[in-house]
N, C-alpha and C positions, 0 to 999 in steps of 0.2 A: 504494500500500500504506500502510495506516495502522495503528498499534499504540497500545495504551493503556499508560499509565504509572501508577506508584503514586500520583502526584499527582492522578490522575483518580479515586481511590478514597478511601474513608474507612471506619474501623472503627466499627461501631455498638456499642450498649451490651452486646450479647451476644458481642462479640469476633469478629464476622463482617465480612469485607471486603465493602463494598457500593459498587458503581459509582455515581458521582453521576448523578442523573437528567438533569440538563442536559447533562452531557458525553456521556452515552449518546445523547441525542436529537440533539446536534450531529454526533456521529460517524455516525449513521445517515443524517442529512440530507446530509452530505458524500459518503457512499458512493452515495446515490441520484443526486445531481446530477452526479456524475462520469461517469455512463454517457451514451452518445450519445443525444440526443433530437432527433428530426427536427422542424423548424419550417417547415412549408409554409404553409398557410392557417389552421392551428389551433395552439393553444397547449396543452401538456399540463401538467396540475396533478396532482401526486402527493400523496395524503393518507395519512398514516400513522394507521391505526386503532388501532394498539397504543398503549397509554398510555405516554408517555415516562417516567413516574415509576416504572415497574416496576423492582424491584431485583434484582440478580444476586448471590445469596449465595455465599460461599466459606467454607471452614473457617478456624478461628482460626489465625493464624500463617502461613497459606499466602500465597503470592504472589498478587497480584491477577490475575484471569483475563486471558489474552492473546487478542486477536482472531485468529481463524483466517484465514490468508491463502489465497485460492483458488489452486488449481494453475494454472499457465500453460496457456492453450488451453481451459480449461473455461469454459462459458457462465455468465454471471452470471444468477442467478434472483432474482425478486422474492419476498420473504418472504410466507408465506401470510397474515400479519397486515396486509399492505399492500394498498391498492386504488388503481388508477390510473384517473383520470377524464379524459376529453377534453372540453374546453370550446371550442366553436367561437368563433373570434374574429369580431367584428362591426366593420365599417367604418362609422364615423359621418361623414357628409358635412356639411360646413358651407357648402356652396355653394347651399343652398336659398334661393330668392327668392320671397317671397309675391306679388310683382307683376312684371309685365313692364315693360320700358322702352318709351317711346313708339314707337321704331323696331321693337321686337319685336312690339308690339301691332299695328302696321300689317301686319307679315308674317303675323300670326295672322288678320287680316281678309282678307288675300289668300288664305290657305289655306281660310278659310271660303267665300270667293267661288268658289274652284275646286271645292270640295265641292258647293256648292249648284248650280253650273252643270252638274255631272255627274250630278245626280239624275235617275233615270228619271221620266217624266211621271207614272206612277202614284204614286210616293212623293212627288213634289212636290205632287200634288193632295191626297193624304191629309194631309201635314204642313201644308199651307196651310189645309185645312179645320179641323184641330185648333187652329191658331193663332186662327181665328175663334171657335172654342168657348171658348178661354181668355179672349179679350177680352170675349165675351158674358158669361161668368161674372163677370169683374171689373166690367163695367158693371151687371150685376144687383145685385151687392153694393153698388156705389156708390149706386144708387137706393134700396136697402133701408135705407141709412144717411142718408136725407134729402138725398142729393147735396150734403152739406156737407163740412166739413173732415175729419171722421172717415171719410166715404166716400172722399174723395180720398186719405187716408192709407192706406186699404186697397186702393185700385185697383191698386197695383203687383203684387199677387198674380198677376194675369193675365200681365203682362210677364215676371215671374220664371218662370212655367211655360213661357212661350215660349222663354226663354233656356236653361233647364235641359233641355228636351226637343228642342232644335234645330228647333223648329217654324218654318214659313215665314211670317213676318209681313211684310206689304208695307212697312211703315214702317221696320222694321229692315233689310230687304233694300235699301232705298234707299241707306243708308250703305255696305253691303257691296259692292253692284254698281257704284256710281259710283266708289268707290276702286279696285276690281278692274279695271274697264274702263280707267280712266286709267292704272293701273299695268301695263296690257297683260297681265293675267293671264287675263281672260275676254273673250269677244267681245261686241259690242253686241247681236248677235242673241240671245245667252244672257240678256242683261239684259232684253230685251223679253219673252222667254219666261217668265222668272221673275216679272217684275212683273205681267204679264197674268194668269197662272195664280194667283199668290198673292192679287191683289186680288179676283178673282172668287170664289175659294174661301174667302177670309177673309169675304167678304160672305155666302156660303152658310152658313158656320159660325155667324156672328152671327145670321142669320135662323132657323136651327134652334134655337139657344138661346132666342132671343126668343119664337118661336112655341110651342115645346114645353115648355120649362122655365119661362119667366117668365109667358107668357100662358095657355097651356092649363092650367097647374097652379093658376092664381089666386094665385100667390105674392105678387105685389105688392098684390093686393086684400086678401089676408089680413093683410098688414102695413100696410094703409091708406096705401099709397104710390102709388096710381093718379094722384092729382093731381100728385105730384112728377114722375112719369114723363112725363105730358102737358106739364107746364111746361118740363121740360128739353128735350123734343123740339121744342116750338115755339120756344124760345129758340135752339136750334141751327140750325133750318131757316129762320127768318124774319129772319136778319141780312142786311145788305148783302153782296154778293158779295166786295167788297174786304176787308171786315172779316174774313170767314171765311178768305180767302186769307192775310192777315197773321197771324191767330191760328194758322193751320196752320203757318206758317213757325216760329213760336215753339214750337209743340207738338212737332214732330218734331226740331227742334234739340235740345230738352231730352231727348227720348227717345233720340236717337242719342248724345248726350253720356253718358247713362247706359249705353247699349249699349257705347260705347267703354271706359268705366271698368270695366264688368263684364268685358270682354275682357282688360283689364289684370290683373285679379285671377286668381289660380290656384286659390283655394279657394272653396267654395260660400258660406261666410260672407262673404268679401270681395265676391263677386258680388252678394249680397243687399244689403249696405250701399251698394255703388257704384251699384246700380240704383234702389234704393228712393226716395231723396230727389229726384232729378230727375223721376221719373215722378209722384210725389205732388205735386210742385210745379207741373207743367204742368196737372194736373187742378184744383188749387186756384186757379190763375190763370184758369181758364175757357177755355183754349185748345182748338182744334179738331183732333182726331186723326181722320183719315178712317175708320179701322177701328172706333174706338170709336163714332163717329157711325153706322156701319152697324148698330149695335145700339140705340143710344139713340133715334135718330129712328124706326126701324120699330116698336119696342115702344110708343112714344108713339102712333104711328098706329094700332096695334092696339087701344089703350085709348081711342081717341076723338080724338086730336089732328087738327086740320083741316090736313093736309099732303098734297099730291098726290105721285104717283110722279115727275112731272116736277120738282117742287121738290126732292124728295129727291135725285134723280140729278144734275141740272144746276145747281141753285142752292145745294146743300149739300155733296154729296160731291165734285163736280168741283173747286171752288176749294180744298176741304180737301186733296184729293189732290195738286194742283199745288203748293200751299204746303208740304205734307209732303215732296215730292221736293226742293224747293229748300232747305228748312230742314235736313233730315237728310242728303240725298244730297250736296249741294254745299257747304253751310256747315260740315259736319262731315267727310264722306268726302272731298270734293274738297280742302278746306283741308289736312287732315292728310296726304293724298297729296302735296300740293305741299310741305309742310313737311318731311316725313320721308322722301320718296322723291326728288323732283327736286332739292331743295335740297342734298342731300348731294354731288351732282356739281358744284354751283356754288360751294360755299364753299371759299375758298382762304385760307390764312393768309398775310397780307401784313405783313411787318415793315418799319417805316420805316428808311431809310438813316441810320446813325449816323456822324457825322463826329467823329473823335477829336481832342481838343485836349489840350494840356498846360498846366499852370498855372505861371506864373512866380512863384516863391516870394517874390520881392522886391516885385512890383507887385500880386500876388494877382489878376491879370487873365488871362483866357483868351487864349492866343496859338496860332496855327496850329502844328501839330506839324511840325518840320523834316523834310525828305526824308531817307531813308536814304542813307548813303554807301556806294557800291559799291567 
């Protein structure tokens, strides 16, 4: 119960007692906040629409008006000039992490391996074909930009499409399945199934883009890039077998480092940055990516490069495929499986034995601590 006193009022120039606006506002606020307010998951905010500066006039010489005290047991009512709004409370989490730890990244690779191993053959086939389309698209762009630095810088658009659509690219699956098999998450049979289907259907997608989009449309001829395409194809196919194998190790090592880094990132922007630079770098270095060569060499053959099918399959794609498996599968997937999976069971904290000595204050030399007396 609260009452007003004469000190809370003043007389205006007309001789009328007027309640101070600030006191009136405080009194109403105290009355509102004294009622029971439930606080579950929302917070209630009461806003007084009535102007707190409204004056309550009284006759001259009369006592200041007293506040009416509600009768016991009567329910308190909200004045019609007051409105009650409920504002939902929001929980702001500060546990957001833009990247995964290396150990969490390996676990994400395991989950990706389990997902890919469980794909029905029809979906695996379609997703592998689409990956070949994306790489053919990137290779076409690379040739259109003179197969130079700018073309290499734009080549990652194909790999980015593969990552963001979960397409089945043979070279990326090298990392995923080697790590997952070593981690005993998928069987070796599933590895062979994925690699064989993805390699064949990647090739099919590259051939479709090369024959229909690049060749039949005369796109490269219109851009006067036919000589560029023929030159790149001859350069890729006419190298010594060992050179292609070694360049392929470097190519897929960099691709899978980019794949690993993209897996670390949680946001699309982070994946783009993590993937872009390693992919562009391996193209600038002239390394051999077997799926990229499945587009670059056939389109050159279609445009007049003197390369036989035997040379394409056994002297160009075979060493590139084996080098890609070694560079991406074992040098990235195998290494990080060993570091972040098996090593955690082998690392023990070993502290050296510390022999306590006490110092003789007179000689300032270390002396053995005397045995305790029982």
